[in-house]
Backbone as a chain_set.jsonl record, in Angstrom:
{"seq": "MCGCGCRHLFDQEIGVRLSISTATVKTHISNLCAKAGVCQRAQGVRYAYQHGLVAPPGRTIT", "coords": {"N": [[-2.285, -1.366, 5.22], [-1.818, -1.716, 2.481], [-4.2, -0.728, 1.458], [-4.045, 1.979, 2.156], [-1.794, 2.815, 0.715], [-2.759, 2.451, -1.849], [-4.548, 4.434, -2.017], [-3.167, 6.634, -2.656], [-1.774, 7.994, -0.628], [0.598, 9.893, 1.243], [3.586, 8.811, 2.958], [3.722, 9.93, 5.54], [1.028, 10.62, 5.991], [-0.161, 8.096, 5.991], [1.075, 7.029, 8.247], [-0.028, 8.66, 10.269], [-2.753, 7.949, 10.079], [-2.607, 5.264, 10.828], [-1.407, 5.361, 13.237], [1.4, 5.064, 13.527], [4.98, 5.434, 13.076], [6.578, 7.365, 10.444], [8.884, 6.132, 9.532], [8.334, 3.458, 10.164], [6.196, 2.993, 8.452], [7.513, 3.188, 5.97], [9.205, 0.98, 6.201], [7.339, -1.148, 6.313], [6.106, -0.869, 3.791], [8.29, -1.325, 2.118], [8.855, -3.995, 2.815], [6.45, -5.231, 1.984], [6.558, -4.746, -0.784], [8.868, -6.209, -1.427], [8.031, -8.832, -0.829], [6.021, -9.106, -2.718], [7.484, -9.026, -4.947], [8.083, -6.703, -6.363], [9.43, -3.498, -7.377], [8.812, -0.825, -7.13], [6.529, 1.519, -5.641], [4.204, 2.044, -7.176], [4.044, -0.256, -8.736], [3.506, -2.036, -6.716], [0.954, -1.218, -5.952], [-0.466, -1.866, -8.266], [-0.113, -4.659, -8.227], [-1.557, -5.248, -5.874], [-4.176, -4.553, -6.677], [-4.555, -6.378, -8.823], [-4.429, -8.832, -7.521], [-6.565, -8.819, -5.833], [-6.296, -7.704, -3.294], [-6.928, -5.165, -2.522], [-9.593, -2.969, -3.522], [-9.963, -1.286, -6.628], [-10.49, 2.294, -7.007], [-13.907, 3.152, -6.69], [-14.894, 0.598, -6.946], [-15.809, -2.618, -5.54], [-14.507, -5.359, -3.64], [-15.233, -8.646, -4.523]], "CA": [[-1.178, -0.68, 4.596], [-2.049, -1.706, 1.034], [-5.308, 0.183, 1.175], [-3.562, 3.363, 2.259], [-0.918, 3.061, -0.422], [-3.571, 2.503, -3.061], [-5.295, 5.693, -2.001], [-2.182, 7.664, -2.991], [-1.412, 8.765, 0.55], [2.022, 10.001, 1.546], [3.993, 8.0, 4.102], [3.347, 10.608, 6.784], [-0.425, 10.496, 6.148], [-0.425, 6.703, 6.362], [1.491, 6.909, 9.643], [-1.027, 9.31, 11.132], [-3.977, 7.116, 10.07], [-2.375, 3.987, 11.501], [-0.731, 5.655, 14.514], [2.763, 4.532, 13.5], [5.923, 6.427, 12.566], [6.849, 7.358, 9.015], [9.908, 5.106, 9.3], [7.659, 2.158, 10.201], [5.441, 2.917, 7.195], [8.475, 2.893, 4.912], [9.655, -0.401, 6.394], [6.258, -2.051, 5.913], [5.939, -0.79, 2.341], [9.448, -2.008, 1.539], [8.652, -5.435, 3.018], [5.349, -5.665, 1.114], [7.054, -4.752, -2.16], [9.794, -7.339, -1.561], [7.254, -10.087, -0.852], [5.263, -9.152, -3.969], [8.44, -9.077, -6.048], [8.033, -5.459, -7.124], [10.48, -2.556, -6.977], [8.284, 0.521, -6.917], [5.222, 1.591, -4.993], [3.147, 1.936, -8.193], [3.938, -1.674, -9.077], [2.849, -2.663, -5.576], [-0.477, -0.89, -6.048], [-1.002, -2.694, -9.348], [-0.147, -6.032, -7.701], [-2.663, -5.341, -4.921], [-5.422, -4.562, -7.457], [-4.64, -7.61, -9.61], [-4.593, -9.993, -6.653], [-7.746, -8.663, -4.998], [-5.975, -7.287, -1.929], [-7.714, -3.928, -2.357], [-10.425, -2.683, -4.691], [-9.705, -0.004, -7.29], [-11.492, 3.306, -6.659], [-15.227, 2.976, -7.285], [-15.273, -0.823, -7.029], [-15.705, -3.376, -4.299], [-13.971, -6.716, -3.816], [-16.314, -9.644, -4.408]], "C": [[-1.395, -0.603, 3.088], [-3.149, -0.728, 0.667], [-4.882, 1.628, 1.218], [-2.678, 3.71, 1.077], [-1.69, 3.198, -1.716], [-4.438, 3.752, -3.108], [-4.384, 6.883, -2.238], [-1.861, 8.569, -1.808], [0.105, 8.806, 0.698], [2.325, 9.181, 2.789], [3.555, 8.629, 5.423], [1.838, 10.494, 7.038], [-0.821, 9.077, 6.558], [-0.078, 6.494, 7.83], [0.491, 7.502, 10.609], [-2.285, 8.451, 11.216], [-3.816, 5.83, 10.868], [-1.687, 4.122, 12.853], [0.635, 4.969, 14.617], [3.676, 5.603, 12.899], [6.085, 6.292, 11.053], [7.891, 6.293, 8.673], [9.292, 3.71, 9.283], [6.842, 1.947, 8.928], [6.379, 2.513, 6.067], [8.975, 1.454, 4.999], [8.593, -1.384, 5.927], [6.071, -2.047, 4.395], [7.082, -1.512, 1.634], [9.294, -3.519, 1.65], [7.549, -5.98, 2.113], [5.81, -5.747, -0.335], [7.999, -5.931, -2.39], [9.043, -8.658, -1.657], [6.481, -10.242, -2.153], [6.187, -9.222, -5.183], [8.394, -7.852, -6.94], [9.05, -4.478, -6.554], [9.942, -1.182, -6.603], [6.888, 0.458, -6.336], [4.091, 1.424, -6.006], [2.954, 0.484, -8.631], [3.244, -2.44, -7.957], [1.352, -2.425, -5.579], [-1.124, -1.758, -7.122], [-1.136, -4.153, -8.896], [-1.341, -6.215, -6.767], [-4.012, -5.37, -5.637], [-5.608, -5.902, -8.161], [-4.9, -8.843, -8.759], [-5.741, -9.846, -5.657], [-7.463, -8.279, -3.55], [-6.7, -6.01, -1.543], [-8.51, -3.726, -3.633], [-10.002, -1.352, -5.305], [-10.788, 1.005, -6.904], [-12.804, 3.07, -7.406], [-15.685, 1.55, -7.412], [-15.177, -1.47, -5.655], [-15.141, -4.759, -4.624], [-15.106, -7.701, -3.599], [-15.787, -10.958, -3.934]], "O": [[-1.183, 0.447, 2.481], [-3.042, 0.009, -0.314], [-5.319, 2.426, 0.389], [-2.805, 4.79, 0.501], [-1.311, 3.982, -2.587], [-5.001, 4.078, -4.154], [-4.795, 8.026, -2.039], [-1.696, 9.778, -1.974], [0.802, 7.864, 0.321], [1.43, 8.889, 3.582], [3.072, 7.934, 6.318], [1.419, 10.293, 8.178], [-1.717, 8.891, 7.382], [-0.833, 5.864, 8.57], [0.196, 6.913, 11.649], [-2.825, 8.247, 12.304], [-4.759, 5.36, 11.504], [-1.419, 3.129, 13.53], [0.979, 4.38, 15.641], [3.202, 6.561, 12.288], [5.775, 5.256, 10.465], [7.789, 5.629, 7.641], [9.686, 2.87, 8.475], [6.805, 0.841, 8.389], [6.076, 1.602, 5.297], [9.147, 0.791, 3.977], [8.903, -2.346, 5.224], [5.897, -3.102, 3.786], [6.859, -2.23, 0.659], [9.568, -4.246, 0.694], [7.691, -7.061, 1.541], [5.491, -6.706, -1.037], [7.937, -6.579, -3.435], [9.385, -9.509, -2.478], [6.299, -11.356, -2.645], [5.736, -9.448, -6.306], [8.639, -7.949, -8.143], [9.479, -4.603, -5.407], [10.571, -0.459, -5.83], [6.162, -0.52, -6.512], [3.114, 0.731, -5.723], [1.827, 0.049, -8.869], [2.487, -3.377, -8.211], [0.571, -3.318, -5.249], [-2.2, -2.318, -6.912], [-2.152, -4.799, -9.155], [-2.054, -7.215, -6.853], [-4.899, -6.131, -5.248], [-6.686, -6.494, -8.105], [-5.523, -9.798, -9.224], [-5.876, -10.657, -4.741], [-8.298, -8.504, -2.674], [-7.042, -5.803, -0.378], [-8.152, -4.242, -4.691], [-9.715, -0.398, -4.582], [-11.887, 0.611, -6.515], [-12.805, 2.819, -8.611], [-16.77, 1.301, -7.938], [-14.551, -0.94, -4.738], [-15.285, -5.256, -5.741], [-15.847, -7.609, -2.621], [-16.551, -11.911, -3.78]]}, "num_chains": 1, "name": "protein.A"}
């Protein structure tokens, strides 16, 4: 889910890739943001980069 969000995909595109509904995508993103203590999707992406959950474009996680 984090990887999809960090690739700037829309909720519907994430749902198609993961074979889940758009509502389920929104629920998961909301839950991830709450656990990370962030309010907006962009803050969640930044959190994921800073904590090594996903690699920024053009980089790999070591």
